[in-house]
N, C-alpha and C positions, 0 to 999 in steps of 0.2 A: 228368673226374672220376667215379669209380663211387660208388654207394650204400655199398660198404661202407668206402671212404676216408671218406666223409662221416661215417660212424660212428665210425669210429676216431679222426677228427680233427675232433670237433666245433667250430664257431666261438666264439670267447672271450664267456662272457657279459657282458653289459653290467653296469655297477655301479648298481645304481638305489637303493643305501641314501645316496648323495650328494645332498644336500638341491639344490632347484631355487634358484637364486640370483636369477632374474628380472631380471638386468641386461641392458643392450641390446647385443647383439652384432652386429646386422646395422646396415648404416649407415641406413636407413629407420627403425629403432629409435630410434636415437642422434639422429637428426633430429627425429623426432615428442618423444623425451624431453626435447631441447634447447627446442623449442619450446613444450611443456607448462609446463616449468620458467620459461621465461621470460615466458611470458603471466603465470604466478601472481606474479612477482616484480614484474612490470611494472604489475599492479593494485596490489600493495601501495605501490609506487613512488608512483603516482598519488594512492591514498589520503592519503599521507603527505605529498604535495606540496600536495593541496588544503587538507589540516589547517592545517599549517606558513603557507601564506598567509592562510587565514582567521584565524588566531591572530595572527600579525603584525598584519596591518592591524586588525583588532579592540582589540588592546593600544593603538595609535596614537591610536584614537577614543576608547575609554573614558578613556585617561588625561587627554584634553582635554573630557571631560563635564563640567559644572557641575552635573549632578544626578545622582540614583541610576537607574543604569543599569536596575536589575533592577524597579524600583517606580514610576518616573516615568511619569504619565500626558499624555504630550506630547511631539513630536518637532520641535524646531527647530533642525537641526544646521547650519545655516546663519547664525545669528545672529552676533552680536559675543559674546555668551556663550551657546554652544552648550548646550541643554538637551534630552536625548532619553531616552527609555526605552522598554521593550519590555512594559510591563505589560498594555496593552491589545491588542498583538499577540499575546502569548503566549495570550492570555485568548480573543480570536478565533480565533486558529489552531487551539486545541483543540477549543474548543466547536463550530465548524462541522465537524471531523472526526469528532468523536465523534456528531453528529447524521447525517451521511452513515453513518457505519458501522452506527447503529443501524436505520436504514432500508433500505441497501444489503444486508447480509448476510443478514438473513433470506428478503428475495425472492430473492437470487441462490441461496442454497441450494434455497429452492424450485423455482426454474427448473432449476438442474442437475438435481435428484431426476425432475423431470417429464420433462427430454429423456432420461436414462439409465435411467429404469425405467418411466414410465409411458406416454410418446408412442408412438405408433406410428412404426416405422422411417421411413415416408415423411413424416411430421411432423419429426420429430426431426432429420433432417440439414438440411432447411431452416432450422429455427430455430435450431439451432446455429449456421449460416453467418451468419444475420442477427446473433445476438448477439456474435459474433467480428467481425462487420463495424463495429458499433457501437463497438468498441475504437480504431478507426483514424480514427475523426472527429477531427478538430483541435479544439484546446482554445476556438480563437475562436469556431467555429461554435457549440458549445454556448454560450459566452458570447452570442452575439448571440441566439439563441434564447431564453436565459433573460430577458435583457431586454426583448425584443420581444414575447414571448409568455408567459413562466413570471409575471413580475412582476406584469403586468396582470390575471392570472387567478387569483391568489392571494389578492386580499381577499376573497372569500367565504371560503374557508379559515380566514384570521384573524380573520374576524368570528365564524365558528363557534367557534373556539378562545377567542376572546375570551368569547363567551356562556357557555361551560360549563367553561373551566378558569381564566378572568382571575381568579378569586380566588387563585389560586395566586401571582400576579405575575410568574410565569414566561410566560404567555400573555397576557398583556394587552395590548390592543391599541388604539393612539390615532388609526385612520383617517389612516395616511399612505401613502407609496408603499411597498411591499413589498420594500424594499430591504435585508434585514437579514441577520442570521447564520443564522437560520432559513432564509431563502432560498438562501442559499449552502450549506447544508448539503443541503437536498433538491438543488440543481443538482449538487453534489459526489456523492450518491449515484447520480444516474443516471449519472455521467461514470464511476465506479468498479463500476459495476452489471457491465459485460461482463467484467473482469478477474475478478472474483471468482465469476462465472457459468462462464467457460470453465475456469478452474484447477480448480473444485470437480466441475463436469462431468467431466473427465479424471480425478480421483481416484476418483469413484464407480464409472466403467467399470472400472476396476483391482481393484474387490472379487472376490475369488476366487469361480467360480461355486459351488464346493462347498458353501461358507459358507450363500450363499442356497439353494441346493437341500436342505441339511439344515435348515434353517430351516422351508422350505415341507413338507418330509417330516414334521416333527414338528408339523404341522398349523397353523403361524402364518399371519396373514393379510398381505398385501402391505406395510400398515403395520408390522405387527412385524418383518418380514424387515429392511425399513430401520432400523427402531430398534434391533434386535438385531444387525445384520451390517453393515449400509451406513454408517450413520454412526458406530460407533466404528472402523470401520476407515480412515474417511474424516476422523476429526477433526482429524489434524495437518496434511492436507493442505489442510482448510477454513481453519484457524489461518495458514496460509502465505499462501494466497489473500487473507485480509483481510489481511494484512500487507502485502500487495504494494498492495492498494486503498489502505489506509491512506497509505502511501509516496505514491501519487498526490494522495492529498486533503491531506496536509499541504504539498505543496509546488506544488499548482496556483496559476497565475498570472492568465492572462488573463481566464479564466471568470469568476474572482471578482471582479477589478478591472472586469469590464464591468457585473456586477451589483450588487455592494455601493455603499452610498452611506459610505466612510468618514468616521470621525469618530473621535478619540482619546478617546472616552467609555465607560465599561462599565456597560450598562443592565442591570437587573435582569430585563428581558423581554426575549425572544429575539426579538418580532417588532418591536420597535423600531428604524428604520433606524439605521445606524452601526455602529461597531466597524471591525475591521479585522484583517489578516493577515500574518504576515511577507513572503511572496512577493508579495502584494497592493501592499503598501506600498514593497518595492524596486521593483517594476516600475512604478509610478506617479511614483516620485520621484528615481530613478538619473539621469534623462536630464538634469535640472536642477540636479542636485547638484554642489557644487564637489568639490574633492579630499578636504577632510575630512569632508563630507556623504556621500561615496562610502564613505568608511572606515566611518563610522558605520551605514550600511547593511549594508555587508559584517559588521559587528558583529553585526547582527541576524540576517543569514544563517548566522553560526556557532553562534547560537544554535538555528536550526532545524535545523542540520547535527547537533547533538548530540542533540535531540530524537529526531531521525531514528534514529541509532544507537541511543539507548534502547530506542526503540519495536523496532527489529529484534533488538536483543539479548534483550529480554523474550519476544519472540517465539520464538526459538532455545529458550531455556530451558522455556518453555511447551510446545513439539514435543518437547524432549527427555523432559521428564517422562512426557508422554502416551503417548510412541510405545511403550511395552513393553505398554501396555493396548488399543492402538489395533489390535491384530494386524497391524500392517505388519512388524513385527519378526520373526513367524513363519516 
């Protein structure tokens, strides 16, 4: 075919005005679409099945409870007249988790900033590896360390808190074993620290370099760069990391059961032994419970399930409201 013939008969122009459908047209695309869709549907089905199971067994237990399930300070689900409630468990779970978050999140953010913006590269990589390795330590190992090392060495801290803050009533100490909700909070803070640190570190490393260089060009110090560029950009990521840590703190079982001295009493002081959490109570009583007692424990698990969903939902709302100010949407 000569050049003159090509010029006289040009190839038909492609219609670029038709919109791209995005539909799967190749076998690989169809397979991937089916797997992705099936995975999403399977997740929803599993969550629905868990919710239905917990609700059904919980209704059986609550209908046979001879006391108020929400306000009773007792757990006797195996007696002739079962009486049990979640007041102590809800208090202990929330208080220990809040203590863990108050301790772990500031420390984790500080470590993440040090690794991402302050530490030399030779130190940052090994330190980040050690932090990630801590997340793989089993819960029972943390529990044994807490029971054999942390509890005996906290009496000095408890005495100091009693001397200076005992007048508040929250930190009054009666010279007993340090098996309290405050100890549980410290142990949980150590356990969730690697999770919050790792996620926050990766978020801080994603800050656009131009943002930091622009702040430095305007004469900002290192701290001002972090305050004006890094923290606003990574705020939603830090919130997400904190919610991951909070989820582990709320559902931690073996470490809490090893350290805590459980009792169905609510004390005004965080340093007094006693209290309980949902996960610890389920772990300690499930093996010896009868059918109705297991239903009662499942009912408390449903409450923990609902609390977790509410916490995650609140986190999503906070992230959605903050995202447009963080610079992540730019």
